[in-house]
C-alpha positions as CSV (number, residue, x, y, z in Angstrom):
1,G,-6.6,-3.7,-20.9
2,L,-3.8,-6.1,-21.7
3,N,-1.3,-5.4,-24.5
4,P,-1.3,-7.3,-27.8
5,A,0.4,-10.7,-27.9
6,G,4.1,-10.4,-28.7
7,T,4.6,-7.3,-26.5
8,S,8.0,-7.5,-24.9
9,V,7.9,-7.0,-21.2
10,A,10.4,-7.0,-18.3
11,V,9.4,-8.7,-15.1
12,K,10.8,-7.8,-11.7
13,V,10.1,-10.4,-9.0
14,Q,10.8,-9.7,-5.3
15,H,13.1,-12.1,-3.5
16,P,11.2,-14.5,-1.2
17,R,11.0,-13.4,2.4
18,I,12.7,-10.0,1.7
19,L,10.3,-8.2,4.0
20,E,11.3,-10.4,6.9
21,K,15.0,-10.0,6.1
22,V,14.8,-6.2,5.8
23,C,12.7,-6.0,9.0
24,L,15.4,-8.1,10.8
25,D,18.1,-5.8,9.5
26,F,16.3,-2.7,10.8
27,Y,15.6,-4.4,14.1
28,L,19.4,-5.1,14.5
29,L,20.4,-1.6,13.4
30,N,17.9,-0.2,15.9
31,K,19.3,-2.3,18.7
32,C,22.9,-1.4,17.8
33,A,22.1,2.3,17.6
34,S,20.3,2.2,21.0
35,F,23.2,0.4,22.6
36,L,25.8,2.9,21.2
37,E,23.7,5.8,22.3
38,Y,23.4,4.3,25.8
39,I,27.1,4.2,26.4
40,P,27.8,7.5,28.3
41,Y,31.4,8.0,27.5
42,L,30.9,7.7,23.8
43,N,28.6,10.8,23.9
44,L,26.7,9.8,20.8
45,D,23.3,11.2,21.8
46,Y,23.7,14.2,19.5
47,L,23.8,11.9,16.4
48,S,20.3,10.6,17.1
49,M,21.3,7.3,15.5
50,K,18.1,5.5,16.6
51,D,16.0,8.3,15.1
52,S,18.0,8.1,11.8
53,V,17.5,4.3,11.6
54,D,13.7,4.8,12.2
55,Q,13.5,7.4,9.5
56,F,15.4,5.3,7.1
57,R,13.2,2.3,7.9
58,D,10.1,4.4,7.3
59,I,11.4,5.5,3.9
60,M,12.6,2.1,2.8
61,L,9.8,-0.3,3.8
62,P,7.2,1.2,1.4
63,Q,9.7,0.7,-1.4
64,L,9.4,-3.1,-1.0
65,D,5.9,-2.8,-2.5
66,L,6.5,-2.9,-6.2
67,R,3.1,-1.2,-6.8
68,V,4.9,1.9,-5.4
69,E,7.6,1.5,-8.0
70,A,4.9,1.2,-10.7
71,H,3.3,4.4,-9.5
72,N,6.6,6.2,-9.5
73,L,7.3,5.0,-13.1
74,Q,3.9,6.4,-14.1
75,R,4.8,9.8,-12.5
76,F,8.3,9.9,-14.1
77,R,6.7,9.1,-17.5
78,R,4.3,12.0,-17.1
79,D,6.9,14.4,-15.8
80,F,9.4,13.6,-18.5
81,D,6.9,13.3,-21.4
82,G,8.4,14.8,-24.5
83,E,12.0,14.4,-23.4
84,T,14.1,12.7,-26.1
85,Q,17.2,11.9,-24.0
86,I,15.5,9.9,-21.3
87,A,12.7,7.3,-21.2
88,F,11.0,5.3,-18.5
89,P,9.3,1.9,-19.1
90,E,5.5,1.8,-19.0
91,P,4.3,-0.3,-16.0
92,L,1.5,-2.7,-16.7
93,V,-0.4,-2.0,-13.5
94,E,-3.0,-4.6,-14.2
95,L,-0.3,-7.3,-14.0
96,T,1.7,-5.7,-11.1
97,S,1.4,-6.7,-7.5
98,R,3.2,-6.1,-4.2
99,E,5.8,-8.8,-5.2
100,V,5.8,-8.6,-9.0
101,L,6.4,-5.6,-11.3
102,V,5.6,-6.0,-15.0
103,E,6.6,-3.2,-17.5
104,K,7.0,-2.8,-21.2
105,F,10.5,-3.6,-22.2
106,V,12.6,-0.6,-23.3
107,E,15.8,-0.7,-25.2
108,G,18.5,1.7,-24.1
109,E,21.4,2.5,-21.9
110,P,20.8,2.4,-18.1
111,M,21.7,5.5,-16.2
């Protein structure tokens, strides 16, 4: 259920069209990597730059879904339960979507 009125929250809102911008960046990186690997005298095949860009893309794109971040916060809270030196905010999953993350506000020093 929802928290009582007056509960302090932090709201993270994704930038508009960020998915399109990030996809364009990865497209351009992929084209550059392919072009550089294609130039024979550079001998860059061994670096597998195109594969590295693809792997980085596959890791980064799911991170644009703020529900993934909420899930990770839940896992960190579980894994660090009882620790006194570190705290993670509690995500309010019922208010969180792909583009908006809502979590209980936590006072402290960022790491």
